[in-house]
All heavy atoms as TSV, in Angstrom:
chain	resi	resn	atom	element	x	y	z
A	1	MET	N	N	126.533	109.962	103.926
A	1	MET	CA	C	127.890	109.757	104.153
A	1	MET	C	C	128.544	111.132	104.688
A	1	MET	O	O	128.428	112.080	104.029
A	1	MET	CB	C	128.566	109.361	102.892
A	1	MET	CG	C	129.671	108.326	103.069
A	1	MET	SD	S	130.307	107.834	101.521
A	1	MET	CE	C	131.360	106.557	101.994
A	2	GLY	N	N	129.031	111.035	105.913
A	2	GLY	CA	C	129.598	112.225	106.483
A	2	GLY	C	C	131.093	112.103	106.680
A	2	GLY	O	O	131.760	111.294	106.091
A	3	LEU	N	N	131.565	112.978	107.449
A	3	LEU	CA	C	133.015	113.001	107.756
A	3	LEU	C	C	133.291	111.813	108.727
A	3	LEU	O	O	132.448	111.457	109.601
A	3	LEU	CB	C	133.442	114.318	108.377
A	3	LEU	CG	C	133.271	115.498	107.435
A	3	LEU	CD1	C	133.637	116.770	108.193
A	3	LEU	CD2	C	134.345	115.338	106.285
A	4	PRO	N	N	134.466	111.260	108.674
A	4	PRO	CA	C	134.780	110.131	109.657
A	4	PRO	C	C	135.054	110.733	111.041
A	4	PRO	O	O	135.407	111.906	111.168
A	4	PRO	CB	C	136.077	109.588	109.040
A	4	PRO	CG	C	136.657	110.633	108.074
A	4	PRO	CD	C	135.484	111.432	107.629
A	5	PRO	N	N	134.793	109.933	111.998
A	5	PRO	CA	C	134.982	110.430	113.352
A	5	PRO	C	C	136.477	110.808	113.580
A	5	PRO	O	O	137.431	110.379	112.836
A	5	PRO	CB	C	134.710	109.212	114.241
A	5	PRO	CG	C	133.983	108.290	113.389
A	5	PRO	CD	C	134.374	108.555	111.956
A	6	LEU	N	N	136.696	111.711	114.563
A	6	LEU	CA	C	138.029	112.191	114.813
A	6	LEU	C	C	139.026	111.149	115.309
A	6	LEU	O	O	140.199	111.151	114.954
A	6	LEU	CB	C	138.042	113.339	115.888
A	6	LEU	CG	C	137.397	114.678	115.414
A	6	LEU	CD1	C	137.306	115.714	116.512
A	6	LEU	CD2	C	138.179	115.263	114.212
A	7	LYS	N	N	138.426	110.117	116.043
A	7	LYS	CA	C	139.292	109.022	116.419
A	7	LYS	C	C	139.902	108.303	115.191
A	7	LYS	O	O	141.108	107.955	115.227
A	7	LYS	CB	C	138.482	107.978	117.191
A	7	LYS	CG	C	138.053	108.507	118.545
A	7	LYS	CD	C	137.408	107.376	119.354
A	7	LYS	CE	C	136.044	107.112	118.738
A	7	LYS	NZ	N	135.214	106.225	119.465
A	8	THR	N	N	139.064	108.097	114.158
A	8	THR	CA	C	139.632	107.435	112.994
A	8	THR	C	C	140.729	108.291	112.361
A	8	THR	O	O	141.735	107.799	111.901
A	8	THR	CB	C	138.435	107.382	111.966
A	8	THR	OG1	O	137.366	106.586	112.573
A	8	THR	CG2	C	138.915	106.586	110.754
A	9	LEU	N	N	140.526	109.648	112.184
A	9	LEU	CA	C	141.532	110.429	111.612
A	9	LEU	C	C	142.825	110.441	112.366
A	9	LEU	O	O	143.890	110.560	111.880
A	9	LEU	CB	C	140.934	111.930	111.391
A	9	LEU	CG	C	139.887	112.054	110.453
A	9	LEU	CD1	C	139.362	113.535	110.430
A	9	LEU	CD2	C	140.326	111.728	109.006
A	10	ALA	N	N	142.698	110.467	113.730
A	10	ALA	CA	C	143.885	110.471	114.563
A	10	ALA	C	C	144.649	109.208	114.402
A	10	ALA	O	O	145.882	109.218	114.281
A	10	ALA	CB	C	143.431	110.613	116.014
A	11	VAL	N	N	143.990	108.038	114.336
A	11	VAL	CA	C	144.667	106.794	114.189
A	11	VAL	C	C	145.295	106.657	112.807
A	11	VAL	O	O	146.451	106.283	112.645
A	11	VAL	CB	C	143.664	105.559	114.432
A	11	VAL	CG1	C	144.297	104.271	114.000
A	11	VAL	CG2	C	143.170	105.477	115.815
A	12	LEU	N	N	144.581	107.041	111.764
A	12	LEU	CA	C	145.132	106.976	110.414
A	12	LEU	C	C	146.327	107.901	110.270
A	12	LEU	O	O	147.320	107.638	109.604
A	12	LEU	CB	C	144.105	107.193	109.358
A	12	LEU	CG	C	142.993	106.129	109.244
A	12	LEU	CD1	C	141.957	106.526	108.212
A	12	LEU	CD2	C	143.632	104.809	108.791
A	13	SER	N	N	146.220	109.137	110.809
A	13	SER	CA	C	147.287	110.102	110.744
A	13	SER	C	C	148.519	109.568	111.413
A	13	SER	O	O	149.681	109.654	110.894
A	13	SER	CB	C	146.850	111.426	111.324
A	13	SER	OG	O	145.865	111.998	110.478
A	14	ALA	N	N	148.383	109.018	112.609
A	14	ALA	CA	C	149.487	108.463	113.431
A	14	ALA	C	C	150.110	107.362	112.621
A	14	ALA	O	O	151.333	107.208	112.587
A	14	ALA	CB	C	149.000	108.072	114.804
A	15	PHE	N	N	149.275	106.418	112.074
A	15	PHE	CA	C	149.841	105.380	111.328
A	15	PHE	C	C	150.615	105.860	110.067
A	15	PHE	O	O	151.672	105.406	109.786
A	15	PHE	CB	C	148.706	104.430	110.855
A	15	PHE	CG	C	149.213	103.253	110.071
A	15	PHE	CD1	C	149.715	102.138	110.585
A	15	PHE	CD2	C	149.029	103.222	108.665
A	15	PHE	CE1	C	150.180	101.080	109.892
A	15	PHE	CE2	C	149.399	102.154	107.923
A	15	PHE	CZ	C	149.980	101.041	108.550
A	16	SER	N	N	150.090	106.839	109.380
A	16	SER	CA	C	150.771	107.334	108.222
A	16	SER	C	C	152.079	108.030	108.644
A	16	SER	O	O	153.068	107.867	107.848
A	16	SER	CB	C	149.795	108.352	107.538
A	16	SER	OG	O	150.445	108.902	106.356
A	17	VAL	N	N	152.070	108.724	109.695
A	17	VAL	CA	C	153.324	109.352	110.156
A	17	VAL	C	C	154.396	108.324	110.430
A	17	VAL	O	O	155.518	108.454	110.185
A	17	VAL	CB	C	153.135	110.355	111.277
A	17	VAL	CG1	C	154.390	110.789	112.006
A	17	VAL	CG2	C	152.349	111.560	110.773
A	18	GLY	N	N	153.871	107.321	111.090
A	18	GLY	CA	C	154.869	106.187	111.562
A	18	GLY	C	C	155.415	105.436	110.355
A	18	GLY	O	O	156.596	104.986	110.304
A	19	MET	N	N	154.625	105.248	109.262
A	19	MET	CA	C	155.031	104.423	108.087
A	19	MET	C	C	155.828	105.340	107.130
A	19	MET	O	O	156.776	104.806	106.535
A	19	MET	CB	C	153.790	103.851	107.406
A	19	MET	CG	C	153.078	102.788	108.333
A	19	MET	SD	S	154.142	101.376	108.740
A	19	MET	CE	C	154.281	100.625	107.144
A	20	THR	N	N	155.370	106.538	106.879
A	20	THR	CA	C	155.955	107.343	105.816
A	20	THR	C	C	156.661	108.650	106.287
A	20	THR	O	O	157.356	109.242	105.517
A	20	THR	CB	C	154.887	107.715	104.712
A	20	THR	OG1	O	153.979	108.562	105.367
A	20	THR	CG2	C	154.237	106.521	104.211
A	21	GLY	N	N	156.399	108.969	107.527
A	21	GLY	CA	C	157.079	110.255	107.979
A	21	GLY	C	C	156.182	111.460	107.731
A	21	GLY	O	O	156.607	112.541	108.041
A	22	SER	N	N	155.050	111.228	107.061
A	22	SER	CA	C	154.251	112.404	106.760
A	22	SER	C	C	152.787	111.938	106.881
A	22	SER	O	O	152.354	110.818	106.717
A	22	SER	CB	C	154.408	112.852	105.332
A	22	SER	OG	O	153.481	113.777	104.903
A	23	ALA	N	N	151.906	112.916	107.306
A	23	ALA	CA	C	150.413	112.634	107.443
A	23	ALA	C	C	149.704	112.631	106.144
A	23	ALA	O	O	148.668	112.128	106.027
A	23	ALA	CB	C	149.814	113.599	108.422
A	24	ALA	N	N	150.363	113.201	105.161
A	24	ALA	CA	C	149.736	113.234	103.799
A	24	ALA	C	C	149.886	111.825	103.088
A	24	ALA	O	O	150.807	111.171	103.347
A	24	ALA	CB	C	150.467	114.355	102.945
A	25	PRO	N	N	148.884	111.630	102.215
A	25	PRO	CA	C	148.941	110.373	101.507
A	25	PRO	C	C	150.268	110.238	100.705
A	25	PRO	O	O	150.670	111.276	100.187
A	25	PRO	CB	C	147.729	110.324	100.591
A	25	PRO	CG	C	146.847	111.387	101.171
A	25	PRO	CD	C	147.718	112.340	101.869
A	26	SER	N	N	150.802	109.041	100.643
A	26	SER	CA	C	152.082	108.893	99.904
A	26	SER	C	C	151.922	108.364	98.414
A	26	SER	O	O	152.897	107.896	97.962
A	26	SER	CB	C	153.023	107.983	100.724
A	26	SER	OG	O	152.335	106.709	100.856
A	27	ILE	N	N	150.763	108.507	97.874
A	27	ILE	CA	C	150.530	108.151	96.545
A	27	ILE	C	C	150.550	109.334	95.661
A	27	ILE	O	O	150.203	110.418	96.083
A	27	ILE	CB	C	149.200	107.263	96.345
A	27	ILE	CG1	C	147.949	108.106	96.756
A	27	ILE	CG2	C	149.329	105.957	97.229
A	27	ILE	CD1	C	146.749	107.430	96.498
A	28	THR	N	N	150.821	109.128	94.357
A	28	THR	CA	C	150.685	110.229	93.434
A	28	THR	C	C	149.265	110.560	93.039
A	28	THR	O	O	148.371	109.744	93.295
A	28	THR	CB	C	151.466	109.873	92.141
A	28	THR	OG1	O	150.732	108.749	91.513
A	28	THR	CG2	C	152.863	109.390	92.409
A	29	HIS	N	N	149.065	111.672	92.478
A	29	HIS	CA	C	147.755	112.125	92.122
A	29	HIS	C	C	147.145	111.194	91.045
A	29	HIS	O	O	145.934	110.946	91.042
A	29	HIS	CB	C	147.787	113.659	91.592
A	29	HIS	CG	C	148.158	114.578	92.665
A	29	HIS	ND1	N	147.356	114.808	93.731
A	29	HIS	CD2	C	149.249	115.406	92.757
A	29	HIS	CE1	C	147.980	115.752	94.520
A	29	HIS	NE2	N	149.073	116.097	93.978
A	30	LEU	N	N	147.988	110.702	90.159
A	30	LEU	CA	C	147.526	109.793	89.074
A	30	LEU	C	C	146.933	108.508	89.684
A	30	LEU	O	O	145.828	108.080	89.274
A	30	LEU	CB	C	148.601	109.462	88.137
A	30	LEU	CG	C	148.224	108.476	86.979
A	30	LEU	CD1	C	147.116	109.222	86.092
A	30	LEU	CD2	C	149.459	108.212	86.142
A	31	VAL	N	N	147.554	107.973	90.766
A	31	VAL	CA	C	147.103	106.778	91.348
A	31	VAL	C	C	145.812	107.006	92.047
A	31	VAL	O	O	144.808	106.297	91.960
A	31	VAL	CB	C	148.141	106.170	92.356
A	31	VAL	CG1	C	147.481	105.053	93.174
A	31	VAL	CG2	C	149.386	105.807	91.667
A	32	TYR	N	N	145.714	108.135	92.707
A	32	TYR	CA	C	144.493	108.503	93.473
A	32	TYR	C	C	143.325	108.666	92.469
A	32	TYR	O	O	142.209	108.118	92.660
A	32	TYR	CB	C	144.676	109.870	94.204
A	32	TYR	CG	C	143.456	110.327	94.983
A	32	TYR	CD1	C	143.110	109.619	96.164
A	32	TYR	CD2	C	142.688	111.317	94.530
A	32	TYR	CE1	C	141.946	110.126	96.827
A	32	TYR	CE2	C	141.609	111.776	95.217
A	32	TYR	CZ	C	141.249	111.193	96.362
A	32	TYR	OH	O	140.136	111.554	97.099
A	33	VAL	N	N	143.530	109.382	91.344
A	33	VAL	CA	C	142.488	109.633	90.364
A	33	VAL	C	C	142.064	108.197	89.706
A	33	VAL	O	O	140.909	107.969	89.476
A	33	VAL	CB	C	142.999	110.525	89.234
A	33	VAL	CG1	C	142.003	110.526	88.034
A	33	VAL	CG2	C	143.082	111.891	89.846
A	34	CYS	N	N	143.057	107.346	89.519
A	34	CYS	CA	C	142.695	106.031	88.960
A	34	CYS	C	C	141.803	105.243	89.901
A	34	CYS	O	O	140.910	104.547	89.538
A	34	CYS	CB	C	143.959	105.196	88.636
A	34	CYS	SG	S	144.766	105.854	87.178
A	35	VAL	N	N	142.190	105.236	91.226
A	35	VAL	CA	C	141.370	104.512	92.246
A	35	VAL	C	C	139.928	105.046	92.316
A	35	VAL	O	O	138.973	104.302	92.291
A	35	VAL	CB	C	142.051	104.564	93.608
A	35	VAL	CG1	C	141.158	104.060	94.680
A	35	VAL	CG2	C	143.303	103.782	93.600
A	36	VAL	N	N	139.831	106.434	92.270
A	36	VAL	CA	C	138.493	107.014	92.275
A	36	VAL	C	C	137.743	106.640	91.040
A	36	VAL	O	O	136.538	106.317	91.110
A	36	VAL	CB	C	138.594	108.506	92.501
A	36	VAL	CG1	C	137.322	109.186	92.274
A	36	VAL	CG2	C	139.178	108.845	93.826
A	37	ALA	N	N	138.400	106.696	89.786
A	37	ALA	CA	C	137.803	106.349	88.567
A	37	ALA	C	C	137.268	104.874	88.610
A	37	ALA	O	O	136.134	104.619	88.117
A	37	ALA	CB	C	138.660	106.585	87.414
A	38	VAL	N	N	138.038	103.981	89.009
A	38	VAL	CA	C	137.721	102.553	89.118
A	38	VAL	C	C	136.496	102.362	90.080
A	38	VAL	O	O	135.551	101.638	89.694
A	38	VAL	CB	C	138.882	101.618	89.460
A	38	VAL	CG1	C	138.400	100.259	89.783
A	38	VAL	CG2	C	139.893	101.643	88.360
A	39	ALA	N	N	136.467	103.067	91.164
A	39	ALA	CA	C	135.339	102.964	92.114
A	39	ALA	C	C	134.108	103.499	91.527
A	39	ALA	O	O	133.046	102.853	91.678
A	39	ALA	CB	C	135.730	103.668	93.468
A	40	ALA	N	N	134.197	104.576	90.791
A	40	ALA	CA	C	133.039	105.145	90.097
A	40	ALA	C	C	132.481	104.246	89.062
A	40	ALA	O	O	131.283	104.060	88.910
A	40	ALA	CB	C	133.363	106.490	89.520
A	41	LEU	N	N	133.424	103.650	88.273
A	41	LEU	CA	C	132.952	102.715	87.248
A	41	LEU	C	C	132.304	101.477	87.876
A	41	LEU	O	O	131.288	101.026	87.409
A	41	LEU	CB	C	134.279	102.217	86.517
A	41	LEU	CG	C	133.967	101.303	85.255
A	41	LEU	CD1	C	133.121	101.972	84.274
A	41	LEU	CD2	C	135.273	100.847	84.654
A	42	LEU	N	N	132.830	100.952	88.920
A	42	LEU	CA	C	132.186	99.852	89.575
A	42	LEU	C	C	130.809	100.159	90.044
A	42	LEU	O	O	129.895	99.363	89.968
A	42	LEU	CB	C	133.085	99.283	90.705
A	42	LEU	CG	C	134.291	98.510	90.300
A	42	LEU	CD1	C	135.147	98.190	91.430
A	42	LEU	CD2	C	133.923	97.213	89.592
A	43	ALA	N	N	130.730	101.318	90.684
A	43	ALA	CA	C	129.471	101.834	91.314
A	43	ALA	C	C	128.375	101.938	90.183
A	43	ALA	O	O	127.234	101.564	90.282
A	43	ALA	CB	C	129.576	103.055	92.018
A	44	ARG	N	N	128.875	102.548	89.041
A	44	ARG	CA	C	127.899	102.783	87.920
A	44	ARG	C	C	127.481	101.422	87.379
A	44	ARG	O	O	126.300	101.263	87.021
A	44	ARG	CB	C	128.617	103.650	86.831
A	44	ARG	CG	C	127.712	103.864	85.624
A	44	ARG	CD	C	128.137	105.071	84.803
A	44	ARG	NE	N	127.481	105.172	83.634
A	44	ARG	CZ	C	126.291	105.789	83.406
A	44	ARG	NH1	N	125.707	106.208	84.472
A	44	ARG	NH2	N	125.754	105.827	82.291
A	45	THR	N	N	128.397	100.513	87.127
A	45	THR	CA	C	128.016	99.193	86.641
A	45	THR	C	C	127.163	98.449	87.572
A	45	THR	O	O	126.122	97.795	87.085
A	45	THR	CB	C	129.344	98.313	86.433
A	45	THR	OG1	O	130.231	99.145	85.499
A	45	THR	CG2	C	129.076	97.064	85.807
A	46	ALA	N	N	127.373	98.564	88.840
A	46	ALA	CA	C	126.635	97.799	89.809
A	46	ALA	C	C	125.206	98.284	89.881
A	46	ALA	O	O	124.289	97.636	90.391
A	46	ALA	CB	C	127.256	97.892	91.132
A	47	THR	N	N	124.913	99.634	89.566
A	47	THR	CA	C	123.635	100.147	89.539
A	47	THR	C	C	122.899	100.103	88.173
A	47	THR	O	O	121.666	99.938	88.109
A	47	THR	CB	C	123.594	101.549	90.108
A	47	THR	OG1	O	124.385	102.395	89.300
A	47	THR	CG2	C	123.910	101.590	91.568
A	48	ALA	N	N	123.696	100.307	87.123
A	48	ALA	CA	C	123.101	100.446	85.800
A	48	ALA	C	C	122.649	99.101	85.287
A	48	ALA	O	O	121.564	98.990	84.655
A	48	ALA	CB	C	124.163	101.046	84.770
A	49	LEU	N	N	123.450	97.997	85.374
A	49	LEU	CA	C	123.065	96.717	84.837
A	49	LEU	C	C	121.830	96.174	85.510
A	49	LEU	O	O	120.895	95.759	84.797
A	49	LEU	CB	C	124.239	95.755	85.012
A	49	LEU	CG	C	125.415	95.987	84.085
A	49	LEU	CD1	C	126.549	94.982	84.180
A	49	LEU	CD2	C	125.018	96.057	82.606
A	50	PRO	N	N	121.750	96.184	86.868
A	50	PRO	CA	C	120.423	95.626	87.457
A	50	PRO	C	C	119.245	96.496	87.060
A	50	PRO	O	O	118.168	96.050	86.883
A	50	PRO	CB	C	120.663	95.605	88.917
A	50	PRO	CG	C	122.138	95.558	89.032
A	50	PRO	CD	C	122.704	96.317	87.919
A	51	GLY	N	N	119.454	97.812	86.987
A	51	GLY	CA	C	118.464	98.742	86.659
A	51	GLY	C	C	117.936	98.493	85.181
A	51	GLY	O	O	116.644	98.401	84.929
A	52	ARG	N	N	118.797	98.240	84.230
A	52	ARG	CA	C	118.413	97.913	82.925
A	52	ARG	C	C	117.641	96.636	82.858
A	52	ARG	O	O	116.661	96.481	82.112
A	52	ARG	CB	C	119.700	97.792	81.996
A	52	ARG	CG	C	119.976	99.037	81.204
A	52	ARG	CD	C	121.030	98.658	80.273
A	52	ARG	NE	N	121.581	99.872	79.737
A	52	ARG	CZ	C	121.092	100.441	78.543
A	52	ARG	NH1	N	120.033	99.997	78.046
A	52	ARG	NH2	N	121.591	101.575	78.094
A	53	ALA	N	N	118.101	95.652	83.638
A	53	ALA	CA	C	117.404	94.277	83.609
A	53	ALA	C	C	116.048	94.408	84.154
A	53	ALA	O	O	115.138	93.826	83.688
A	53	ALA	CB	C	118.242	93.339	84.388
A	54	ALA	N	N	115.883	95.270	85.207
A	54	ALA	CA	C	114.606	95.460	85.796
A	54	ALA	C	C	113.660	96.202	84.916
A	54	ALA	O	O	112.479	95.966	84.927
A	54	ALA	CB	C	114.697	96.192	87.192
A	55	LEU	N	N	114.156	97.147	84.094
A	55	LEU	CA	C	113.325	97.973	83.282
A	55	LEU	C	C	113.175	97.331	81.831
A	55	LEU	O	O	112.367	97.974	81.068
A	55	LEU	CB	C	113.853	99.316	83.176
A	55	LEU	CG	C	113.930	100.138	84.475
A	55	LEU	CD1	C	114.604	101.442	84.373
A	55	LEU	CD2	C	112.486	100.413	84.963
A	56	LYS	N	N	113.770	96.255	81.533
A	56	LYS	CA	C	113.656	95.684	80.223
A	56	LYS	C	C	112.270	95.225	79.776
A	56	LYS	O	O	111.795	95.596	78.756
A	56	LYS	CB	C	114.695	94.602	80.057
A	56	LYS	CG	C	114.947	94.112	78.620
A	56	LYS	CD	C	116.079	93.132	78.591
A	56	LYS	CE	C	116.354	92.993	77.074
A	56	LYS	NZ	N	117.635	92.112	76.836
A	57	PRO	N	N	111.637	94.406	80.565
A	57	PRO	CA	C	110.332	93.880	80.174
A	57	PRO	C	C	109.304	95.082	80.345
A	57	PRO	O	O	109.427	96.037	81.089
A	57	PRO	CB	C	109.987	92.772	81.074
A	57	PRO	CG	C	110.880	92.986	82.332
A	57	PRO	CD	C	112.028	93.728	81.868
A	58	ARG	N	N	108.227	95.009	79.562
A	58	ARG	CA	C	107.177	95.989	79.657
A	58	ARG	C	C	106.445	95.919	80.949
A	58	ARG	O	O	106.180	94.788	81.434
A	58	ARG	CB	C	106.179	95.699	78.508
A	58	ARG	CG	C	106.826	95.923	77.111
A	58	ARG	CD	C	105.845	95.772	76.043
A	58	ARG	NE	N	104.676	96.658	76.160
A	58	ARG	CZ	C	103.382	96.371	75.917
A	58	ARG	NH1	N	103.072	95.121	75.377
A	58	ARG	NH2	N	102.438	97.193	76.101
A	59	PRO	N	N	106.163	97.021	81.593
A	59	PRO	CA	C	105.444	97.017	82.901
A	59	PRO	C	C	104.174	96.205	82.906
A	59	PRO	O	O	103.877	95.511	83.870
A	59	PRO	CB	C	105.279	98.434	83.225
A	59	PRO	CG	C	106.293	99.174	82.461
A	59	PRO	CD	C	106.510	98.285	81.251
A	60	VAL	N	N	103.383	96.243	81.797
A	60	VAL	CA	C	102.141	95.539	81.792
A	60	VAL	C	C	102.333	94.088	81.817
A	60	VAL	O	O	101.566	93.329	82.462
A	60	VAL	CB	C	101.361	95.957	80.484
A	60	VAL	CG1	C	100.524	94.929	79.811
A	60	VAL	CG2	C	100.548	97.246	80.797
A	61	THR	N	N	103.412	93.612	81.128
A	61	THR	CA	C	103.681	92.118	81.036
A	61	THR	C	C	104.076	91.701	82.515
A	61	THR	O	O	103.640	90.630	82.921
A	61	THR	CB	C	104.854	91.878	80.139
A	61	THR	OG1	O	104.493	92.491	78.883
A	61	THR	CG2	C	105.084	90.422	79.999
A	62	VAL	N	N	104.886	92.458	83.194
A	62	VAL	CA	C	105.302	92.123	84.514
A	62	VAL	C	C	104.094	92.118	85.488
A	62	VAL	O	O	103.936	91.246	86.346
A	62	VAL	CB	C	106.414	92.993	85.026
A	62	VAL	CG1	C	106.786	92.691	86.427
A	62	VAL	CG2	C	107.738	92.786	84.108
A	63	ALA	N	N	103.283	93.216	85.439
A	63	ALA	CA	C	102.128	93.319	86.392
A	63	ALA	C	C	101.121	92.185	86.232
A	63	ALA	O	O	100.498	91.938	87.114
A	63	ALA	CB	C	101.510	94.691	86.135
A	64	THR	N	N	100.956	91.693	85.009
A	64	THR	CA	C	99.861	90.770	84.688
A	64	THR	C	C	100.492	89.326	84.642
A	64	THR	O	O	99.718	88.377	84.370
A	64	THR	CB	C	99.176	91.028	83.446
A	64	THR	OG1	O	100.121	91.057	82.343
A	64	THR	CG2	C	98.393	92.416	83.503
A	65	ALA	N	N	101.774	89.110	85.017
A	65	ALA	CA	C	102.330	87.792	84.887
A	65	ALA	C	C	101.853	86.932	86.024
A	65	ALA	O	O	101.602	87.336	87.137
A	65	ALA	CB	C	103.858	87.951	84.992
A	66	LYS	N	N	101.505	85.636	85.696
A	66	LYS	CA	C	101.119	84.700	86.698
A	66	LYS	C	C	102.238	83.666	86.922
A	66	LYS	O	O	102.790	83.074	86.013
A	66	LYS	CB	C	99.873	83.918	86.237
A	66	LYS	CG	C	98.743	84.816	86.072
A	66	LYS	CD	C	97.530	84.155	85.552
A	66	LYS	CE	C	96.328	85.023	85.370
A	66	LYS	NZ	N	95.098	84.381	84.814
A	67	GLU	N	N	102.673	83.649	88.092
A	67	GLU	CA	C	103.762	82.570	88.467
A	67	GLU	C	C	103.256	81.379	89.040
A	67	GLU	O	O	102.340	81.212	89.699
A	67	GLU	CB	C	104.678	83.338	89.550
A	67	GLU	CG	C	105.418	84.441	88.949
A	67	GLU	CD	C	106.466	85.058	89.828
A	67	GLU	OE1	O	106.766	84.451	90.908
A	67	GLU	OE2	O	106.896	86.168	89.597
């Protein structure tokens, strides 16, 4: 994941200036931290639960299972 293209930044900055009068985000730091925390929690849940489910059975049982 890299930096967004300059076209994207130009469009978003122009939109922000038109809507709020400033190019800076208009949310408080607490809201920003909450959004990042929820995203991190969702990402952790989306990777941890399937990982646990995949690692739950013994590997020998899975490898020798006949379907």
